[in-house]
VEXDREN-2710 file (C-alpha; in Angstrom, 1 decimal):
% VEXDREN-2710
k/r/px/py/pz
1/UNK/25.4/252.6/-32.4
2/UNK/26.8/249.5/-30.9
3/UNK/26.1/247.7/-34.2
4/UNK/28.1/250.4/-36.1
5/UNK/31.1/249.9/-33.6
6/UNK/30.9/246.2/-33.9
7/UNK/30.9/246.4/-37.8
8/UNK/34.1/248.5/-38.0
9/UNK/36.6/245.8/-37.0
10/UNK/35.0/243.5/-39.2
11/UNK/35.2/245.7/-42.1
12/UNK/39.0/246.5/-41.2
13/UNK/39.8/242.8/-41.2
14/UNK/38.0/242.3/-44.4
15/UNK/40.2/245.0/-46.1
16/UNK/43.2/243.5/-44.5
17/UNK/42.4/240.0/-45.9
18/UNK/41.6/241.5/-49.4
19/UNK/44.9/243.4/-49.6
20/UNK/47.3/241.0/-48.0
21/UNK/48.9/238.2/-50.0
22/UNK/48.8/234.7/-48.6
23/UNK/51.8/233.7/-46.6
24/UNK/53.1/231.1/-49.1
25/UNK/53.1/233.7/-51.8
26/UNK/55.1/236.1/-49.7
27/UNK/57.6/233.3/-48.7
28/UNK/57.9/232.4/-52.6
29/UNK/58.6/236.1/-53.3
30/UNK/61.3/236.4/-50.7
31/UNK/63.0/233.1/-51.8
32/UNK/63.0/234.1/-55.5
33/UNK/64.5/237.7/-54.5
34/UNK/67.2/236.2/-52.3
35/UNK/68.0/233.5/-55.0
36/UNK/68.2/236.1/-57.5
37/UNK/70.5/238.2/-55.3
38/UNK/72.7/235.3/-54.4
39/UNK/73.2/234.2/-58.1
40/UNK/73.8/237.6/-59.6
41/UNK/75.5/239.5/-56.7
42/UNK/76.9/237.3/-54.1
43/UNK/78.2/234.6/-56.2
44/UNK/80.1/237.0/-58.6
45/UNK/81.6/238.8/-55.6
46/UNK/82.8/235.6/-53.9
47/UNK/84.3/234.3/-57.3
48/UNK/86.1/237.6/-57.7
49/UNK/87.8/237.3/-54.4
50/UNK/88.3/233.6/-54.8
51/UNK/90.2/234.0/-58.1
52/UNK/92.4/236.9/-56.6
53/UNK/93.4/234.9/-53.6
54/UNK/93.7/231.7/-55.5
55/UNK/97.5/231.7/-55.4
56/UNK/97.9/233.2/-52.0
57/UNK/98.3/236.6/-50.3
58/UNK/101.8/237.3/-51.4
59/UNK/100.8/237.3/-55.2
60/UNK/97.7/239.1/-54.2
61/UNK/99.4/241.9/-52.5
62/UNK/102.2/241.9/-55.1
63/UNK/99.6/243.0/-57.6
64/UNK/99.3/246.3/-56.0
65/UNK/102.9/247.1/-55.9
66/UNK/103.1/247.0/-59.6
67/UNK/103.9/250.4/-61.0
68/UNK/101.0/250.3/-63.6
69/UNK/98.5/249.2/-60.9
70/UNK/99.6/252.1/-58.6
71/UNK/99.3/254.5/-61.5
72/UNK/95.8/253.2/-62.3
73/UNK/94.7/253.5/-58.6
74/UNK/96.1/257.0/-58.4
75/UNK/94.3/258.1/-61.7
76/UNK/91.0/256.7/-60.6
77/UNK/91.3/258.4/-57.3
78/UNK/92.4/261.7/-59.0
79/UNK/89.4/261.6/-61.6
80/UNK/87.0/260.9/-58.9
81/UNK/88.3/263.7/-56.8
82/UNK/87.8/266.2/-59.7
83/UNK/84.4/264.8/-61.1
84/UNK/82.5/264.5/-57.9
85/UNK/82.9/268.2/-56.8
86/UNK/82.3/269.5/-60.3
87/UNK/79.0/267.3/-60.2
88/UNK/78.3/268.6/-56.7
89/UNK/78.3/272.3/-57.8
90/UNK/76.2/271.6/-61.0
91/UNK/73.8/269.2/-59.2
92/UNK/72.9/271.7/-56.4
93/UNK/72.7/274.6/-58.8
94/UNK/70.6/272.6/-61.4
95/UNK/68.4/271.3/-58.7
96/UNK/68.0/274.5/-57.0
97/UNK/67.2/276.3/-60.3
98/UNK/64.7/273.5/-61.4
99/UNK/62.8/273.1/-58.0
100/UNK/62.7/276.6/-56.6
101/UNK/62.4/278.9/-59.8
102/UNK/60.1/279.2/-62.8
103/UNK/61.8/280.3/-66.0
104/UNK/61.9/279.6/-69.9
105/UNK/63.7/276.5/-70.7
106/UNK/63.2/274.8/-67.6
107/UNK/61.8/271.6/-69.2
108/UNK/64.8/271.8/-71.5
109/UNK/67.3/271.9/-68.6
110/UNK/65.7/268.9/-67.0
111/UNK/65.9/267.0/-70.1
112/UNK/69.6/267.8/-70.3
113/UNK/70.1/266.6/-66.7
114/UNK/68.7/263.1/-67.9
115/UNK/70.8/263.0/-71.2
116/UNK/73.6/260.9/-70.0
117/UNK/71.1/258.2/-68.8
118/UNK/69.9/257.8/-72.3
119/UNK/73.1/258.0/-74.2
120/UNK/75.6/254.9/-74.1
121/UNK/78.8/255.7/-72.3
122/UNK/80.6/254.7/-75.3
123/UNK/78.8/257.0/-77.6
124/UNK/79.4/259.8/-75.2
125/UNK/83.2/259.1/-75.1
126/UNK/83.0/259.1/-79.1
127/UNK/81.5/262.5/-78.8
128/UNK/84.5/264.0/-77.0
129/UNK/86.8/262.2/-79.6
130/UNK/84.8/264.0/-82.4
131/UNK/85.1/267.3/-80.5
132/UNK/88.6/267.3/-79.1
133/UNK/90.4/264.5/-81.2
134/UNK/93.2/265.4/-83.7
135/UNK/90.6/265.5/-86.4
136/UNK/87.8/266.8/-84.4
137/UNK/86.1/270.4/-84.3
138/UNK/88.7/271.7/-82.0
139/UNK/91.6/269.3/-82.7
140/UNK/93.6/271.7/-84.9
141/UNK/93.5/274.6/-82.4
142/UNK/94.4/272.3/-79.4
143/UNK/97.3/270.9/-81.4
144/UNK/98.5/274.3/-82.4
145/UNK/98.5/275.4/-78.8
146/UNK/100.0/272.2/-77.4
147/UNK/97.0/271.2/-75.3
148/UNK/96.0/267.6/-75.2
149/UNK/92.4/266.4/-74.1
150/UNK/91.8/263.0/-75.8
151/UNK/94.3/260.3/-74.7
152/UNK/95.3/262.1/-71.7
153/UNK/93.8/263.0/-68.2
154/UNK/91.6/265.8/-69.2
155/UNK/89.7/263.6/-71.5
156/UNK/89.0/261.1/-69.0
157/UNK/87.9/263.7/-66.4
158/UNK/85.5/265.2/-69.2
159/UNK/84.0/261.8/-69.9
160/UNK/83.5/260.8/-66.4
161/UNK/81.9/264.2/-65.4
162/UNK/79.5/263.7/-68.3
163/UNK/78.3/260.3/-67.4
164/UNK/78.1/261.0/-63.7
165/UNK/76.4/264.7/-63.5
166/UNK/72.9/263.4/-63.3
167/UNK/73.3/261.5/-60.1
168/UNK/73.3/264.3/-57.5
169/UNK/70.9/266.4/-59.4
170/UNK/68.4/263.6/-59.7
171/UNK/68.7/262.9/-56.1
172/UNK/68.0/266.5/-55.1
173/UNK/65.4/267.7/-57.6
174/UNK/62.3/265.6/-56.3
175/UNK/63.1/266.4/-52.7
176/UNK/63.4/270.2/-53.2
177/UNK/60.2/270.1/-55.3
178/UNK/58.3/268.4/-52.5
179/UNK/59.8/270.8/-50.0
180/UNK/58.6/273.8/-51.8
181/UNK/59.7/277.4/-51.5
182/UNK/58.0/278.5/-48.3
183/UNK/60.7/278.3/-45.9
184/UNK/63.0/280.1/-48.3
185/UNK/60.4/282.9/-48.9
186/UNK/60.0/283.3/-45.1
187/UNK/63.7/283.7/-44.7
188/UNK/63.8/286.3/-47.3
189/UNK/60.8/288.2/-45.8
190/UNK/62.7/288.1/-42.4
191/UNK/65.7/289.8/-44.2
192/UNK/67.9/287.0/-45.1
193/UNK/69.9/287.4/-48.4
194/UNK/69.6/284.6/-51.2
195/UNK/72.8/283.0/-50.1
196/UNK/71.9/283.1/-46.5
197/UNK/68.6/281.5/-47.3
198/UNK/70.5/278.7/-49.2
199/UNK/73.1/278.1/-46.6
200/UNK/70.8/278.1/-43.6
201/UNK/67.5/276.9/-44.8
202/UNK/67.9/275.0/-48.1
203/UNK/71.1/273.2/-47.5
204/UNK/70.3/271.8/-44.2
205/UNK/67.0/270.3/-45.5
206/UNK/68.7/268.6/-48.4
207/UNK/72.1/267.3/-46.7
208/UNK/71.2/263.7/-46.6
209/UNK/70.0/263.5/-50.0
210/UNK/73.1/265.4/-51.1
211/UNK/75.3/263.0/-49.5
212/UNK/73.6/260.0/-51.0
213/UNK/73.9/261.6/-54.3
214/UNK/77.7/262.2/-53.8
215/UNK/78.3/258.5/-52.8
216/UNK/76.5/257.2/-55.8
217/UNK/78.4/259.7/-58.0
218/UNK/81.6/258.7/-56.7
219/UNK/80.9/254.9/-57.0
220/UNK/80.0/255.6/-60.7
221/UNK/83.0/257.7/-61.3
222/UNK/85.4/255.0/-60.1
223/UNK/83.8/252.2/-61.9
224/UNK/83.2/254.1/-65.3
225/UNK/84.4/251.9/-68.3
226/UNK/83.0/252.6/-71.5
227/UNK/83.4/256.3/-71.9
228/UNK/86.8/256.5/-70.4
229/UNK/88.0/253.6/-72.5
230/UNK/87.2/255.4/-75.7
231/UNK/88.9/258.8/-74.7
232/UNK/91.9/257.3/-72.6
233/UNK/93.9/255.5/-75.4
234/UNK/94.8/252.7/-73.0
235/UNK/98.4/254.0/-72.5
236/UNK/99.8/251.8/-69.6
237/UNK/101.1/253.8/-66.7
238/UNK/99.5/257.0/-68.0
239/UNK/95.8/257.0/-68.9
240/UNK/94.5/253.6/-67.6
241/UNK/92.1/253.7/-64.7
242/UNK/91.3/250.7/-62.5
243/UNK/88.6/249.1/-64.8
244/UNK/90.9/249.6/-67.8
245/UNK/93.8/248.0/-66.1
246/UNK/91.7/245.2/-65.1
247/UNK/90.8/244.5/-68.8
248/UNK/94.5/244.8/-69.8
249/UNK/95.7/242.1/-67.3
250/UNK/92.7/239.9/-68.1
251/UNK/93.6/240.0/-71.8
252/UNK/97.2/239.2/-70.9
253/UNK/96.2/236.2/-69.0
254/UNK/97.4/237.5/-65.7
255/UNK/94.3/236.4/-63.9
256/UNK/95.5/237.0/-60.4
257/UNK/96.4/240.6/-61.1
258/UNK/93.2/241.2/-62.9
259/UNK/91.0/239.9/-60.1
260/UNK/93.1/241.5/-57.4
261/UNK/92.4/245.0/-59.0
262/UNK/88.9/243.9/-59.5
263/UNK/88.6/242.9/-56.0
264/UNK/89.5/246.4/-54.9
265/UNK/86.8/247.8/-57.0
266/UNK/84.3/245.3/-55.3
267/UNK/85.5/246.4/-51.9
268/UNK/84.9/250.2/-53.0
269/UNK/81.4/248.9/-54.2
270/UNK/80.8/247.3/-50.8
271/UNK/81.9/250.4/-49.0
272/UNK/79.6/252.4/-51.1
273/UNK/76.8/250.1/-50.4
274/UNK/77.4/250.3/-46.5
275/UNK/77.5/254.2/-46.7
276/UNK/74.5/254.3/-48.8
277/UNK/72.7/252.2/-46.2
278/UNK/74.0/254.3/-43.3
279/UNK/72.8/257.5/-45.1
280/UNK/69.4/256.0/-45.8
281/UNK/68.9/254.8/-42.2
282/UNK/70.1/258.3/-40.9
283/UNK/67.9/260.2/-43.3
284/UNK/64.8/258.1/-42.2
285/UNK/65.7/258.3/-38.6
286/UNK/65.8/262.3/-39.0
287/UNK/62.6/262.1/-40.8
288/UNK/60.8/260.2/-38.1
289/UNK/61.8/263.0/-35.7
END
């Protein structure tokens, strides 16, 4: 018995040595990862802010008082304010249906959720042009009823919703599948209705993943370029979001203005990163409890 007890620590040490990389290899991997992040993430961010502030704070702040810049900022916030709640409702409904129920067409619905990940944003924008453009399927009817989608705000909203709707659903589906249906079934047996089971059982269990998905969805909605570029028409002061406004200013050699607006997008990205990290920390902290 003593011999067996003495061998167990040796066996544990053997497996630790067999499955742990040498210290020098770990350091090499860390240095490579930090160098990669510094070269492709930190340096571009620093360059954006350096270019934006190259000619001083006065010109930097003046870039945001321009009427076209203010319109672009307002339009970006408006589109995000519409697209994120729409995707919130769709994402929760789709995740709830896929994770909690079995029905015909379930695999097809799951495939549709992933569709925007496999379609180029430019192609998705072109699809809306073919559907709602002047020569599209519904174009004549829309023109006859004086309703404009393409080269207007509704088209930008539709394109943004399309490219962002997988984010919330994809954060919720794996978590809800892992949790199973036992708690909801228990609530139903105890007399709760379907909505009561959702609000009091399902929603509290997915709140951190839901918030995580909303943050990612909002970040993508504000930064979307390809699909919005196709359906917007690039009308200054009307249909340009912040990414499109940056492109126009850069093409006009207004580098200070372009990088100033780009720095605002970069700040939004950094805020999103901080919020994402806080949600991950809070979620992990709650899980440990």
